[in-house]
NUFI-149310 format. One record per atom (N, C-alpha, C): residue number from 0; chain; z negated, x negated, y negated. Coordinates in steps of 0.2 Angstrom, whole numbers. Example, Ala and Ser with C-alpha at 12.3 -4.5 7.8 and 13.67 -1.06 7.14 Angstrom:
<rs>
R   k c    pz    px    py
R   0 A   -39   -66    28
R   0 A   -39   -62    22
R   0 A   -39   -66    16
R   1 A   -35   -64    11
R   1 A   -36   -68     5
R   1 A   -39   -64     0
</rs>
This chain:
<rs>
R   k c    pz    px    py
R   0 A    91  -146  -157
R   0 A    91  -145  -150
R   0 A    84  -143  -148
R   1 A    80  -140  -152
R   1 A    73  -137  -150
R   1 A    74  -132  -145
R   2 A    79  -128  -145
R   2 A    80  -123  -140
R   2 A    81  -126  -133
R   3 A    85  -131  -132
R   3 A    86  -135  -126
R   3 A    79  -137  -123
R   4 A    75  -140  -128
R   4 A    68  -142  -126
R   4 A    64  -137  -124
R   5 A    64  -131  -127
R   5 A    60  -125  -126
R   5 A    62  -123  -119
R   6 A    68  -122  -117
R   6 A    70  -120  -110
R   6 A    68  -125  -104
R   7 A    68  -131  -106
R   7 A    67  -136  -101
R   7 A    59  -137  -100
R   8 A    55  -135  -105
R   8 A    48  -136  -105
R   8 A    45  -131   -99
R   9 A    41  -134   -94
R   9 A    39  -131   -89
R   9 A    31  -130   -89
R  10 A    28  -131   -95
R  10 A    21  -130   -95
R  10 A    20  -122   -95
R  11 A    15  -121   -90
R  11 A    13  -114   -89
R  11 A    16  -110   -84
R  12 A    21  -114   -81
R  12 A    25  -110   -75
R  12 A    21  -109   -69
R  13 A    16  -113   -68
R  13 A    11  -112   -62
R  13 A     7  -106   -63
R  14 A     5  -105   -70
R  14 A     1   -99   -71
R  14 A     5   -93   -70
R  15 A    11   -93   -72
R  15 A    15   -87   -71
R  15 A    16   -86   -64
R  16 A    17   -91   -60
R  16 A    18   -90   -53
R  16 A    12   -87   -50
R  17 A     6   -89   -52
R  17 A     0   -86   -49
R  17 A    -1   -79   -51
R  18 A     1   -77   -57
R  18 A     0   -70   -59
R  18 A     5   -66   -55
R  19 A    11   -68   -54
R  19 A    16   -64   -50
R  19 A    13   -63   -43
R  20 A    11   -69   -40
R  20 A     9   -69   -33
R  20 A     3   -64   -32
R  21 A    -2   -64   -37
R  21 A    -8   -60   -37
R  21 A    -6   -53   -38
R  22 A    -1   -51   -42
R  22 A     1   -44   -43
R  22 A     4   -42   -36
R  23 A     8   -46   -33
R  23 A    12   -44   -27
R  23 A     7   -43   -22
R  24 A     1   -47   -21
R  24 A    -4   -46   -16
R  24 A    -7   -39   -17
R  25 A    -9   -38   -23
R  25 A   -13   -32   -25
R  25 A    -8   -26   -24
R  26 A    -2   -26   -25
R  26 A     3   -21   -24
R  26 A     4   -19   -17
R  27 A     4   -24   -13
R  27 A     5   -23    -5
R  27 A    -2   -20    -3
R  28 A    -7   -23    -5
R  28 A   -14   -20    -3
R  28 A   -14   -12    -5
R  29 A   -12   -10   -11
R  29 A   -12    -3   -13
R  29 A    -7     1    -8
R  30 A    -1    -2    -6
R  30 A     3     1    -2
R  30 A     0     2     5
R  31 A    -3    -2     7
R  31 A    -7    -2    14
R  31 A   -12     3    14
R  32 A   -16     4     8
R  32 A   -21     8     8
R  32 A   -19    16     8
R  33 A   -13    17     6
R  33 A   -11    24     6
R  33 A   -12    28    13
R  34 A    -8    25    18
R  34 A    -9    28    25
R  34 A   -16    28    28
R  35 A   -19    23    26
R  35 A   -26    22    29
R  35 A   -31    28    26
R  36 A   -30    29    19
R  36 A   -34    34    16
R  36 A   -32    41    19
R  37 A   -26    42    20
R  37 A   -24    49    22
R  37 A   -26    50    29
R  38 A   -26    45    33
R  38 A   -28    46    40
R  38 A   -36    46    42
R  39 A   -40    43    37
R  39 A   -47    43    39
R  39 A   -50    50    39
R  40 A   -48    54    34
R  40 A   -51    61    34
R  40 A   -49    65    41
R  41 A   -43    64    43
R  41 A   -42    67    50
R  41 A   -46    64    55
R  42 A   -46    58    56
R  42 A   -50    55    61
R  42 A   -58    57    60
R  43 A   -60    57    54
R  43 A   -67    59    53
R  43 A   -68    66    56
R  44 A   -64    70    54
R  44 A   -64    77    56
R  44 A   -64    78    64
R  45 A   -60    74    67
R  45 A   -59    74    74
R  45 A   -66    72    78
R  46 A   -69    66    75
R  46 A   -75    64    78
R  46 A   -80    69    77
R  47 A   -81    72    71
R  47 A   -86    77    69
R  47 A   -85    83    74
R  48 A   -79    85    76
R  48 A   -78    90    80
R  48 A   -80    88    87
R  49 A   -79    83    89
R  49 A   -81    80    96
R  49 A   -88    80    97
R  50 A   -92    77    92
R  50 A   -99    76    92
R  50 A  -102    83    92
R  51 A   -99    88    88
R  51 A  -102    94    88
R  51 A  -102    98    95
R  52 A   -97    96    99
R  52 A   -96   100   105
R  52 A   -99    96   111
R  53 A  -102    90   110
R  53 A  -105    87   115
R  53 A  -112    90   117
R  54 A  -113    92   123
R  54 A  -119    94   125
R  54 A  -124    89   127
R  55 A  -130    89   124
R  55 A  -135    84   125
R  55 A  -141    88   129
R  56 A  -143    85   134
R  56 A  -149    88   138
R  56 A  -152    83   142
R  57 A  -158    85   145
R  57 A  -161    80   150
R  57 A  -157    80   156
R  58 A  -157    73   158
R  58 A  -153    72   165
R  58 A  -146    72   165
R  59 A  -143    72   159
R  59 A  -135    72   159
R  59 A  -133    65   158
</rs>
C-alpha cells in the first residue's frame, strides 16, 4: 500500500504552488511588456520630433 501513501503524502505541495504562481506572475509580466516595448519607440520618436520643432527664443 505504499502507492496509496505516496499519493496521499502532501509534503512539498506548497513549494509546487509557489513555483507555479511565480511562473504565472513572470509570464503575465512578460506578456504585458510586449505592447509597452513596442509603443515606447514610437512615443520617443514623437517627443523628439516635437522638441526639435519647438522654437526657443527670448521673450517667448
